[in-house]
C-alpha positions as CSV (number, residue, x, y, z in Angstrom):
1,M,98.5,101.8,112.0
2,A,101.0,104.0,110.2
3,F,99.4,106.1,107.4
4,E,100.9,109.2,105.8
5,I,98.9,111.7,103.7
6,N,100.6,114.6,102.0
7,I,97.4,116.2,100.6
8,P,95.9,118.5,103.2
9,P,93.2,118.5,104.4
10,L,92.9,114.7,104.0
11,T,93.4,112.4,107.0
12,G,93.2,108.6,107.2
13,K,94.1,105.4,109.0
14,I,94.2,101.7,108.7
15,T,91.5,100.6,111.0
16,L,92.0,96.8,110.9
17,S,94.7,94.4,109.6
18,E,94.7,90.8,110.7
19,L,95.9,87.4,109.5
20,F,93.2,84.7,109.0
21,E,93.2,81.0,108.1
22,V,90.8,79.9,105.4
23,A,88.4,77.4,107.2
24,G,90.7,77.6,110.3
25,V,90.7,79.2,113.7
26,T,89.0,82.5,114.4
27,P,91.2,85.5,113.6
28,P,93.6,86.8,114.5
29,T,96.1,83.9,114.1
30,N,99.9,83.7,113.8
31,V,100.5,80.0,113.5
32,I,99.4,78.4,110.1
33,S,100.0,75.1,108.4
34,A,101.9,75.3,105.1
35,S,99.1,73.2,103.6
36,Q,96.4,75.7,104.5
37,A,95.3,78.8,102.6
38,F,95.5,82.0,104.6
39,G,95.2,85.7,104.1
40,V,95.1,89.2,105.5
41,H,91.8,91.1,106.1
42,M,92.3,94.9,106.0
43,K,90.1,97.9,106.5
44,W,91.1,101.6,106.0
45,Q,89.6,105.0,105.7
46,L,90.3,108.3,104.1
47,C,88.6,111.4,105.5
48,G,88.0,114.9,104.2
49,F,85.8,116.4,101.4
50,L,88.3,115.3,98.7
51,A,88.2,111.6,99.8
52,K,85.4,110.6,97.4
53,Y,86.9,112.5,94.5
54,L,90.4,111.1,94.3
55,P,91.1,109.1,91.1
56,G,93.0,105.8,90.7
57,N,93.5,102.8,92.9
58,W,95.0,101.5,96.1
59,R,97.8,98.9,95.9
60,V,97.7,96.5,98.8
61,V,100.7,94.2,99.2
62,L,101.6,91.5,101.8
63,L,105.3,91.5,102.5
64,M,106.9,88.6,104.4
65,E,110.5,88.5,105.6
66,K,111.9,85.1,106.7
67,M,113.7,85.2,110.0
68,G,117.1,83.6,109.5
69,P,118.8,82.6,106.2
70,G,117.1,81.4,103.1
71,Y,114.0,81.7,101.1
72,E,112.0,85.0,100.9
73,P,108.4,84.7,99.8
74,D,106.8,87.2,97.5
75,V,103.0,86.6,97.8
76,P,101.0,87.7,96.0
77,H,103.3,89.0,93.3
78,G,102.8,92.7,92.8
79,G,100.0,92.9,95.3
80,D,96.3,93.5,94.8
81,V,94.6,96.6,93.2
82,V,91.5,98.1,94.9
83,A,89.7,100.8,93.0
84,L,89.1,104.0,94.9
85,S,85.7,104.0,93.4
86,A,84.9,100.9,95.5
87,G,85.0,102.9,98.7
88,V,81.8,103.5,100.6
89,P,80.9,106.2,103.1
90,C,82.0,105.1,106.6
91,A,79.1,104.5,108.9
92,T,81.1,105.5,112.0
93,A,83.1,108.4,110.6
94,P,81.4,111.3,108.9
95,N,82.9,112.7,105.8
96,C,85.1,109.6,105.4
97,M,85.3,106.9,102.7
98,C,86.0,103.3,103.8
99,W,87.5,100.3,102.0
100,E,88.1,96.7,103.0
101,H,90.0,94.0,101.2
102,D,91.3,90.5,101.7
103,I,94.7,89.4,100.4
104,S,94.6,85.7,99.7
105,V,97.6,83.3,99.9
106,A,97.2,79.9,98.4
107,A,98.0,76.7,100.4
108,G,101.6,75.8,99.8
109,A,102.6,79.2,98.6
110,V,104.8,79.9,101.7
111,R,107.4,77.4,102.9
112,P,107.6,76.5,106.6
113,G,109.5,79.0,108.7
114,T,109.0,82.0,110.9
115,Y,108.3,85.3,109.1
116,H,107.8,89.0,109.9
117,A,104.6,90.0,108.1
118,V,103.6,93.6,107.0
119,V,100.8,94.8,104.8
120,S,101.5,97.9,102.7
121,L,98.9,100.3,101.3
122,T,99.7,102.8,98.6
123,W,97.6,105.2,96.5
124,E,98.2,105.1,92.8
125,P,96.6,108.0,91.0
126,A,97.7,106.3,87.7
127,P,98.5,102.6,87.3
128,G,102.0,101.8,88.7
129,T,102.5,105.4,89.8
130,P,102.6,105.8,93.6
131,G,101.0,109.0,95.0
132,P,101.5,110.9,98.3
133,I,99.3,108.6,100.4
134,A,100.8,105.5,101.9
135,G,100.7,103.4,105.0
136,F,101.5,100.0,106.5
137,A,100.3,97.7,109.2
138,D,102.7,95.4,111.1
139,L,101.1,92.0,111.4
140,G,103.8,90.7,113.7
141,M,105.4,87.3,113.5
142,L,103.9,84.4,111.6
143,Q,104.9,80.8,112.0
144,V,104.3,78.5,109.0
145,Y,104.7,74.9,109.9
146,A,104.8,71.6,107.8
């Protein structure tokens, strides 16, 4: 998945991003009842000797754009904050730190329709201040039905 880092010698990538239904079908899924809670499960890594020393947080945001006219959801508002200190050494990638996070969307929070879903990831060295590490994962199309 797309990930840009403007701090050499760091590298990184989003290793997993998938929609899931709460108590629903096994992920991945792209058709969800409006009365069912759902979310996005995400994993990402940052590699290089500086990875474990960066300050701040990650901001993880689910963005959904409705196909056709009308309502545009904003869920969850402002996104979630994940502390960089919550990272753990990656088992499969030496000299890398790994994070994973679930974005939750409550049942009824998204009106029926077809949406293009993207999850955005941004490093914030200070709260509300984006840094030079960012990425996104295209989750594809999502159908929410009544």
